[in-house]
N, C-alpha and C positions, 0 to 999 in steps of 0.2 A: 616266812619273814614278811614284815610290813613293807609295802611298796615305797621305794625311796622317792622323796619329793624332788621335783626338777627346779625348785626355786634356788636362786643363787645364795650361797652362804653369806651370812652377815659379815660385814667388814669389821675386823678387830681394831680396837683402839690402839693406835701406835704401831700396828703391824702392816705388812704389805697388802695391797689390794689383790683380790682374787684374779687369776689369769682368765681373760675373756676367751670365749669359744671362737675358733677360727670360722670365718664365713665360707660357705661353699663356693668353690671356684666355678666361674662360668667357662663354658667350652670356648676355646679360641677359634677364630675364623681361619679359613684356609690361607688368606692373604694377610700376613702380618700377625701380630699378637693381640690385636684388639678383639674383644668378645663380640660375637655375632648377635645382632638384635633381630627379632622377628617383627615384621611389619604388621600393624594391626589390620584386621579385616575391615573392609569398607562396606560390607553388607551386600556385595555383589552376588548374584546367584551362581551356583556352581555350574550350571549348564545354560547355554544360550537357547532362546526360543527358535524353533525352525523357521526359516524364511517362508513368507507366504508365496504360494504358487497360484497361477491363474490359468484358466482354461480358455481356449479360443472361442467357445460359445459365450463366455462372459465378455470377452473382447467385442464380439459382434453385438451383444445386447447393449453395450455402452455407446454404440455409435448413434448419431442423430438420424432421424427418419428421413431427412433430406438426402442422405447417402443412397437410399434405395432408388432414386430417380436417375442416377448417373449410369453411363454405359459401363458394362463389365461387372456390375454388382450381382446380377442374377447368375452369371457364369461363375463368379467367385463363390456364391452361396451354394450352387449345385456341386461345385468341387468339394466344398466342406462337408456337405451331407452325404456324398458318395464315398468318402474316404474315412474309414473307421479310425485310422491312426491319428488323423487330425482331431478327432473328437475325444481321444484319450490322452493326448499329451498335455503337460502342464509347463508353463513358461514362468520365468522369474519376473520380478518386478521391473528390472532394467529392460528386459526384452519386451515386456508389456508396454513400457513407456515409449520405446523406440517405434513399435508398431502403431500405437495409438496416435502419436504425433507425426508419423510418416517421416522419420528422420533418416531413413536408410535410402540412399540414392539407388537408382536402378542397376548401376554397374557393380554395386556392392551387395546385392541380395544373396548371391551364392555364398560369399564369405560370411554374411550375417547368419545364414542357416548353419554353416559349419561351426561358427563360434558358439552358438547356443544349442547345437545338436538338434536341429530341426530337420524334418524330412524335406527333401527337395521336391516340393509340390508346386504346381502353378497357383496355389491359393495365395501364397505370400506376395509374389509379384503383382497379382491382380488386386489384392487388398491395398498394397502400398500405392498403386497407380490411382485407384478410385479415391483413396483418402487424400492423396496429394492434390487431385483435381478439386476436391471439396474445400480443402484448406486454401488453395489459391483463389478460388471463387469467393470465399469468405473474406480473404484479405483485400481482394479487389473491391468488394462492396463496402468494406470498412473505409478504404481510402476514398471512394466516391462520397460516402457519407461525411467524412471529415472535410473534404473540399466544399461540399454543399453547405455545411454548417458555417464554415469560414466565410463563404460568400454572403450568406444571409446575415451574419454578424456585421459584415462591413456595410450593410444597408441600414444599420441603426443610425439614429441621429448622432452627430459628431460628439456632443458632450457626453452622451451615455457611453459610446464606444471608447472615448478617451479615458473615462473613469474606470471602465472595466479593465483596460490595459494597466492603468495606474495601480489598481488593487493587486493585480498579479505581480507587478514590480515591487510593491510594498511588502508582500509576503516573502518574496525572495530576499529582501534585505534583512528580515527577521529570522528566517529559517536557517538552521545551522548548516544545511547542505546547499543552500541557494535554490531551493525548490518551492513550489507553490501548491501543496496538496489540497488545502481548503479551497483555493480558487478553482482548481481543476474539478473538485467534487461538487461544490455547491453553487458556483457562479457560472462557469463556462458550460454551455449546453452540450450534452452528449448524444442527443437524439434529434431527429428532424421535428418531432412533435414539440419538443421543448423549445427549439429555436423559433418555431412558428408562434408559440405562445409569447415568446419575447417580443416578436414583431407586433403583436396585438396590444401589448401593455403600454400604458401611458406613463407620464412622469410620476403620478402618485404611487403606482406599483413599483417603479424603479427606485424611488426614494426608500420605500419600505424594504425592498430587497437589499439595497446597499446598506441600510441600517442594520439589518439582521446579519449580513456578512461581516460587517465591521465589529459587531459584538462577538461573533465567533473568533475573529482574529484577536480581539482583546483577551478572550478567555484562553486562547491557545498560546499566545506569546506574551509573557509578563512585561516585556519592555514597552509594549504599546498600551498607553494609559487612556483613560476615558476622555480626557481633555483633547488629546490629539485626534481621537476618533470622532468626536463631535465637530471639531473644526474641519476635518476632512470632508465630512458629510455636508457641512455648511458651504464649503467651497464647491462641491458638486451642485448643490441647489442653485447657487449664484453663477454657475458656469465659469468658475475661475480656478480650475484645478491646478495645484502647484506642479511645475514642470519637472521637478527633480527631487532627490532626497539627500539631506534633510529638507523638508518642505520650506519654500519661501512663501510665507503667507501674504495675501494681497494687502495693498495699502488701503487706508480709509477712502481715498479718492476712487480707487478701482472698485471697492465694495459698493460705494454709492452709485457709481456709474452703471454697474451691472444690475443693481437693485432697481434703478429707474427704468432701465430697458426691459427687464423681465416683468415688472409689475404692470407695465402697459400691455404686455402680451397675455398675462394670466389674470388680469383683474376680473372679478366676477361680473362687474357691470358690462364688460366687453365680451362676455361668453367664456371666460376662463374658469378654471377649477378653483373652488374656494380652498381646498386642501393644499394646493400648490402655493396659493397666495399666503396662507398662514405659514408654510414652511419658508417662504422667501423672507417674511418679516423676522422669523426666528433666526434664520441664518445671518441676516444683516445685524441683528442685535448681538449675536454671539461674536461675529468677527470684529465689530466695532467696540466690543467690551462693555456694552450697556447692560448685560445681564450679570 
């Protein structure tokens, strides 16, 4: 016989329409009568990658060379080399982090070894003691360097120091979290060498440094426009930095008084710098609105 066609029969004129086929029923869910729907796959892998494990030899290789000068390092290294079990074990990332940063206090070393299934060996107390001494010494030197930099910054001329502080306060006003990352990165010195270079710089170098920093602030924070940036730099040049925010710009009488005093100091005929003299004239014209 010829194979029957699956097409629907044509509808007769004036007669009833053909009966539609019933749709297949969906399986009901266990709770209630609503049909269950399968969640689409999100492309996650079927198996998780195994966690990375670290050896103690890798831990020792990542330590700074200064650690070798501390008491107890040679004894710790000899303990590691004479214990084959220590050379074979592998530790998790969490255990590696606790050892690397010496976050295990001395009275918790035994519980630490039991938690991560480590052998009770004198290697771990010795390593944590040596690393803690190194970290304490590094923190002490960092604090001494911070205090030294702060004292050298206080020796800068008062107008320069005042404008450095004002730029930090200015960025705090524009930053969403009230911080000053650009000021900390680009303006405030982080090393003794940098603060010594600051002490040797004159007014022309500071003017260029402040101009570059203000341009960075303008590019980072949209609310700070070019007009405000130029007027702030002009206030620094004339040594009349606004004391608060929003800035209270100096009056014309104050601008003229500061300009006369500073031109006598920086005039080229009196041994002053010609670049500073030009910046003084430009700052006066900007604050008086003559440009």
